C-alpha positions as CSV (number, residue, x, y, z in Angstrom):
1,X,0.3,0.0,-0.2
2,X,2.9,2.4,1.2
3,X,4.5,1.8,-2.7
4,X,0.9,2.7,-4.4
5,X,1.0,5.7,-2.3
6,X,4.3,7.0,-3.5
7,X,3.5,6.0,-7.1
8,X,0.5,8.5,-7.2
9,X,2.6,10.9,-5.5
10,X,5.1,11.1,-8.1
11,X,2.5,10.4,-11.3
12,X,0.5,13.5,-9.7
13,X,3.3,15.6,-9.5
14,X,4.6,14.7,-12.9
15,X,1.3,15.1,-14.5
16,X,0.9,18.8,-12.6
17,X,4.1,19.5,-14.3
18,X,2.9,18.7,-17.7
19,X,-0.6,19.8,-17.5
20,X,0.6,23.4,-16.4
21,X,3.9,24.7,-18.2
22,X,5.1,28.5,-18.3
23,X,5.4,30.3,-21.6
24,X,6.3,33.6,-22.2
25,X,4.3,35.5,-25.4
26,X,5.6,37.9,-27.8
27,X,4.8,40.7,-25.9
28,X,6.7,39.6,-22.6
29,X,3.7,38.3,-20.7
30,X,3.7,34.7,-18.7
31,X,1.4,32.4,-19.3
32,X,0.6,28.6,-18.3
33,X,0.1,26.8,-21.0
34,X,-2.4,23.5,-20.6
35,X,-2.2,20.2,-22.9
36,X,-5.2,20.8,-24.3
37,X,-4.0,24.1,-25.7
38,X,-5.9,26.6,-23.7
39,X,-3.7,29.0,-21.2
40,X,-4.3,31.5,-18.2
41,X,-2.2,33.8,-16.8
42,X,0.5,33.0,-14.9
43,X,0.7,34.8,-11.0
44,X,2.4,37.8,-10.5
45,X,5.1,37.8,-8.4
46,X,6.4,41.4,-8.4
47,X,6.1,44.5,-9.8
48,X,8.5,44.0,-13.0
49,X,6.3,41.4,-14.3
50,X,3.5,43.7,-14.3
51,X,1.9,44.7,-17.8
52,X,-0.8,47.8,-17.6
53,X,-4.3,46.3,-19.3
54,X,-6.7,49.3,-20.6
55,X,-9.1,50.2,-17.7
56,X,-11.6,53.6,-17.8
57,X,-11.9,55.3,-14.4
58,X,-8.8,53.5,-13.0
59,X,-8.5,56.5,-10.7
60,X,-11.7,56.1,-8.9
61,X,-12.3,54.4,-5.3
62,X,-15.2,51.9,-4.6
63,X,-18.1,54.5,-3.8
64,X,-19.8,54.8,-0.3
65,X,-23.3,54.7,-0.9
66,X,-24.0,57.4,2.1
67,X,-21.6,60.2,-0.1
68,X,-23.0,62.0,-2.7
69,X,-20.7,61.5,-6.0
70,X,-19.8,64.5,-8.4
71,X,-17.9,64.4,-11.6
72,X,-16.4,67.4,-12.9
73,X,-14.7,68.1,-15.7
74,X,-10.9,67.1,-14.7
75,X,-11.8,65.6,-11.3
76,X,-14.7,63.4,-9.1
77,X,-15.3,63.8,-5.5
78,X,-16.8,61.9,-2.8
79,X,-18.6,64.5,-0.5
80,X,-19.4,62.9,3.0
81,X,-22.6,64.0,4.2
82,X,-22.1,63.7,7.6
83,X,-19.0,65.4,8.5
84,X,-19.4,68.0,5.8
85,X,-16.2,67.5,3.9
86,X,-15.2,65.4,0.8
87,X,-13.8,61.9,1.7
88,X,-11.6,62.2,-1.5
89,X,-11.2,63.1,-4.5
90,X,-9.7,61.7,-7.6
91,X,-8.6,62.2,-11.2
92,X,-5.9,61.3,-13.6
93,X,-2.8,63.8,-14.0
94,X,-1.1,63.7,-17.4
95,X,2.2,65.3,-18.6
96,X,0.9,67.7,-20.9
97,X,-2.0,68.7,-17.8
98,X,1.0,69.6,-15.8
99,X,1.6,72.9,-18.4
100,X,0.0,75.7,-16.7
101,X,-2.3,77.7,-19.3
102,X,-4.3,79.9,-17.4
103,X,-3.6,81.6,-13.8
104,X,-5.0,80.9,-10.5
105,X,-8.4,82.2,-9.9
106,X,-8.7,82.4,-6.2
107,X,-12.2,82.4,-6.2
108,X,-13.8,80.5,-4.2
109,X,-17.5,79.9,-4.5
110,X,-20.3,76.9,-3.8
111,X,-20.8,74.2,-5.6
112,X,-23.4,74.2,-8.0
113,X,-23.8,70.5,-8.2
114,X,-23.8,69.5,-4.0
115,X,-27.0,68.9,-3.0
116,X,-26.6,67.4,0.4
117,X,-25.2,70.4,1.9
118,X,-24.8,74.4,1.9
119,X,-21.0,75.3,2.1
120,X,-20.3,78.8,2.0
121,X,-16.8,81.2,2.8
122,X,-18.4,82.1,5.7
123,X,-18.2,79.3,7.2
124,X,-14.1,79.8,7.3
125,X,-14.2,83.5,7.8
126,X,-12.2,84.0,11.0
127,X,-11.9,80.2,11.9
128,X,-7.9,80.4,11.5
129,X,-8.0,77.6,8.8
130,X,-7.0,77.7,4.9
131,X,-9.7,76.7,2.4
132,X,-7.4,73.5,1.7
133,X,-7.6,72.3,-2.0
134,X,-7.9,68.3,-2.2
135,X,-7.2,68.3,-6.2
136,X,-4.8,71.4,-6.6
137,X,-5.4,74.2,-8.6
138,X,-2.3,73.7,-10.0
139,X,-3.0,70.4,-11.4
140,X,-6.2,71.8,-12.7
141,X,-4.7,75.1,-14.2
142,X,-4.8,73.6,-18.0
143,X,-8.1,75.1,-18.7
144,X,-10.3,77.8,-17.6
145,X,-13.2,75.7,-16.9
146,X,-11.0,73.2,-15.1
147,X,-9.6,76.1,-13.1
148,X,-12.9,77.6,-12.1
149,X,-14.0,74.3,-11.0
150,X,-11.0,73.5,-8.6
151,X,-12.1,76.5,-6.2
152,X,-15.7,75.0,-5.7
153,X,-16.0,74.8,-1.8
154,X,-16.5,71.2,-2.2
155,X,-13.1,70.5,-3.0
156,X,-11.7,72.6,0.0
157,X,-11.2,70.9,3.7
158,X,-10.1,73.4,6.8
159,X,-6.2,73.4,6.5
160,X,-3.3,74.5,9.3
161,X,-1.8,77.3,7.1
162,X,1.6,76.5,7.9
163,X,0.3,73.0,6.4
164,X,-1.5,74.0,3.5
165,X,1.4,76.2,2.4
166,X,4.4,74.1,3.4
167,X,4.6,70.5,3.2
168,X,0.9,69.9,1.5
169,X,2.3,72.2,-1.0
170,X,5.3,70.3,-2.0
171,X,3.6,67.1,-1.8
172,X,1.4,68.7,-4.3
173,X,4.7,70.2,-6.6
174,X,6.0,66.6,-6.3
175,X,3.1,64.8,-7.6
176,X,3.5,66.9,-10.8
177,X,6.9,66.4,-11.3
178,X,5.9,62.5,-11.2
179,X,3.2,62.8,-13.9
180,X,5.5,64.5,-16.3
181,X,8.6,62.1,-15.5
182,X,6.0,59.0,-16.0
183,X,3.8,60.8,-18.5
184,X,0.7,60.2,-16.2
185,X,-0.4,59.6,-12.7
186,X,-3.5,58.4,-10.9
187,X,-4.0,60.7,-8.0
188,X,-6.6,60.1,-5.2
189,X,-6.3,63.1,-2.3
190,X,-8.6,62.8,0.5
191,X,-9.4,62.9,4.8
192,X,-9.3,60.9,7.3
193,X,-12.5,61.8,9.7
194,X,-13.7,60.2,12.9
195,X,-16.3,61.7,15.2
196,X,-15.3,64.1,18.3
197,X,-13.5,66.4,15.4
198,X,-13.5,69.9,15.5
199,X,-15.6,72.0,12.9
200,X,-16.0,75.2,11.8
201,X,-18.8,77.7,10.7
202,X,-22.8,77.8,10.7
203,X,-22.3,74.2,8.7
204,X,-19.9,72.6,10.9
205,X,-17.2,71.5,8.6
206,X,-15.2,69.3,10.3
207,X,-11.5,69.7,10.8
208,X,-9.5,67.0,9.7
209,X,-6.4,66.0,11.5
210,X,-4.9,63.6,8.8
211,X,-4.9,63.8,5.1
212,X,-3.3,61.7,2.6
213,X,-2.8,61.4,-0.8
214,X,-2.6,58.0,-2.8
215,X,-0.5,57.9,-6.4
216,X,-0.4,54.9,-8.9
217,X,1.9,55.0,-11.5
218,X,0.5,52.6,-14.3
219,X,3.2,53.4,-17.1
220,X,5.7,50.9,-18.1
221,X,8.6,50.0,-17.3
222,X,8.1,51.0,-13.7
223,X,4.4,50.3,-12.5
224,X,4.6,51.3,-8.5
225,X,2.1,52.9,-6.2
226,X,2.6,55.0,-3.3
227,X,0.6,56.9,-0.5
228,X,1.2,59.6,1.9
229,X,-0.7,60.1,5.6
230,X,0.3,63.8,6.7
231,X,-1.3,65.3,9.7
232,X,-3.0,68.7,9.5
233,X,0.5,70.6,10.7
234,X,3.5,72.6,9.6
235,X,6.4,70.2,9.3
236,X,10.2,70.4,7.7
237,X,10.5,67.2,7.2
238,X,11.4,65.4,3.9
239,X,8.3,64.0,2.2
240,X,9.6,60.4,2.3
241,X,9.1,60.6,5.8
242,X,5.3,60.0,5.5
243,X,5.2,57.9,2.3
244,X,3.4,54.2,3.4
245,X,2.0,51.7,1.1
246,X,-1.4,52.1,-0.4
247,X,-2.4,49.4,1.7
248,X,-1.9,51.6,4.7
249,X,-4.4,54.2,3.7
250,X,-6.9,51.7,3.1
251,X,-6.7,50.5,6.2
252,X,-7.0,54.0,8.3
253,X,-9.9,55.2,5.6
254,X,-11.7,51.7,4.7
255,X,-11.6,52.8,1.3
256,X,-10.9,50.6,-1.8
257,X,-8.3,52.3,-4.0
258,X,-7.7,51.3,-7.7
259,X,-10.3,48.5,-7.0
260,X,-10.3,48.0,-10.8
261,X,-7.3,46.9,-11.3
262,X,-6.9,43.1,-12.2
263,X,-6.4,41.0,-8.4
264,X,-2.8,39.8,-8.6
265,X,-1.7,43.4,-9.8
266,X,-4.0,45.3,-7.1
267,X,-1.9,43.3,-4.5
268,X,1.3,43.4,-5.4
269,X,1.2,47.7,-6.3
270,X,-0.8,48.4,-3.2
271,X,1.5,46.2,-0.7
272,X,4.6,47.5,-2.1
273,X,6.7,50.9,-1.6
274,X,10.1,50.9,-3.5
275,X,11.1,54.9,-2.5
276,X,13.9,54.6,-4.7
277,X,11.6,54.1,-7.8
278,X,10.5,57.4,-7.2
279,X,12.6,60.8,-8.0
280,X,12.5,63.2,-5.3
281,X,12.5,66.5,-5.9
282,X,11.9,67.8,-2.4
283,X,14.5,65.8,-0.2
284,X,15.8,68.4,1.9
285,X,14.1,70.1,5.6
286,X,13.8,73.4,5.4
287,X,15.4,75.5,7.8
288,X,13.6,78.6,9.6
289,X,17.3,80.2,10.4
290,X,17.7,80.7,6.6
291,X,18.7,84.4,5.4
292,X,16.0,87.0,3.8
293,X,16.3,86.8,0.3
294,X,16.2,90.7,0.1
295,X,12.6,91.0,-1.6
296,X,9.5,92.0,0.2
297,X,6.7,89.9,-0.1
298,X,2.8,90.1,1.1
299,X,2.6,88.9,4.5
300,X,0.1,85.4,4.2
301,X,-1.2,85.9,7.9
302,X,-4.8,86.2,8.2
303,X,-6.5,89.0,10.2
304,X,-9.2,88.9,12.8
305,X,-11.6,89.6,10.0
306,X,-10.7,87.0,8.1
307,X,-8.5,88.6,5.5
308,X,-5.1,88.3,3.9
309,X,-2.9,90.5,5.8
310,X,-1.8,93.8,3.6
311,X,1.8,94.2,5.5
312,X,4.6,93.1,3.0
313,X,7.8,91.2,4.6
314,X,11.0,90.6,4.3
315,X,10.8,87.1,6.9
316,X,11.6,84.2,5.0
317,X,8.8,82.3,6.2
318,X,6.3,84.5,4.6
319,X,4.4,86.1,7.5
320,X,5.0,89.6,8.8
321,X,6.2,90.0,12.4
322,X,2.3,90.9,13.3
323,X,1.3,87.5,12.2
324,X,4.3,85.5,13.5
325,X,2.1,83.3,15.8
326,X,0.4,82.0,12.4
327,X,3.8,80.4,11.6
328,X,4.6,76.9,12.9
329,X,8.2,76.9,12.7
330,X,10.2,73.7,13.3
331,X,7.9,73.0,16.0
332,X,4.3,73.2,14.6
333,X,1.4,74.1,17.4
334,X,-1.4,71.2,17.9
335,X,-4.6,72.9,17.5
336,X,-5.9,73.3,21.3
337,X,-9.1,74.8,22.3
338,X,-9.0,77.8,24.4
339,X,-10.5,76.0,27.5
340,X,-7.9,73.2,27.2
341,X,-4.8,75.9,26.6
342,X,-4.1,76.2,30.6
343,X,-4.1,72.5,31.3
344,X,-1.9,71.7,28.6
345,X,0.8,73.9,29.4
346,X,4.6,72.7,29.0
347,X,6.3,71.1,32.1
348,X,9.2,71.6,30.4
349,X,10.4,75.2,28.7
350,X,11.5,75.2,24.7
351,X,13.0,77.5,22.5
352,X,10.0,79.9,21.1
353,X,10.0,78.5,17.3
354,X,8.7,82.3,15.6
355,X,11.3,84.2,13.6
356,X,12.2,87.3,14.3
357,X,12.5,90.1,11.9
358,X,15.7,89.8,11.4
359,X,15.1,86.4,9.8
360,X,16.5,84.5,12.9
361,X,14.9,81.6,15.4
362,X,13.7,83.5,18.5
363,X,15.9,83.3,21.2
364,X,13.1,83.2,24.3
365,X,12.2,80.3,26.2
366,X,8.7,79.5,26.4
367,X,6.3,77.0,28.3
368,X,3.2,77.5,25.7
369,X,2.1,74.3,24.0
370,X,2.0,76.2,20.5
371,X,5.8,76.4,21.2
372,X,5.7,80.2,20.9
373,X,6.8,83.1,23.4
374,X,4.2,85.7,24.9
375,X,5.8,87.9,22.2
376,X,4.8,86.1,19.1
377,X,1.7,84.8,20.4
378,X,1.8,82.3,23.0
379,X,-0.2,81.5,26.2
């Protein structure tokens, strides 16, 4: 009986080997051949074995039935009716679309297609937050229509000014560089939402504590994917510091990205991130001690009335002396409610992170939770 079993195992192994033999097609694809002449694609083991398929609207994540899905000319968004902010905005960005044809408009207007909620500029006025783009205006500057649609308030989320104008802007520029390098990329940008987050305005727009981007390069020779998760605060870290797999973003958000890919491709792409496969324009940290360029610029600060400050400044961080408290510097302040300030004071003093008129870091020490001395907006 034992000899019979051994014979059966050897026969089965030999038959299986004969029944399925690996071969390569003229276009480089690996397949498994059957003795009857039929074949099937061989399982993909690495990114280098992926050959792109033709998939329409590949950038779109699996839709949430509770959201309002809105299709604009160059991007699609999924608007969360509960939190009054978009869960995600998705689009394909080609190299040709990175060429700016029209100037930034800065005309923030309600989305005429949004029916579930009423969002207005009044919600942001005096809040201390920027109207932060999810689909950047820089990605939509290839036509007047797309530029105008990029300023719909449904495409905005409350962002800390130093985040919106700092590392988030760097990431947006980096993605445009990748679109040029790789001919086209698929981009999904979104918010990470949960109960108990602060809100602004009469329409109760939720302020996300975390934002994300996921990018798919689905063009040969280097098929690849990458994700980013960033806190809604200023940072001087290099972009690579925030790079994660797309799977990691899926686990945190519950969103199924690029679900239309063949399953074996989706498994490999979304579980792998190889930083060496991506070109990095923004790799160095930006020191707060850089000297002034000698050219004054308009202050990026927001006045108490909710308007852009009209002062000019030579400070390298772009804020005049009156609005240094709105710059996070090397130690970004956390968003702290007024009632919590006294209970959150530091137990150890730190050097103030503000920038003086001379363009150097303030030398004062502070216990303030936002990292600023009293002269520069600390508590």
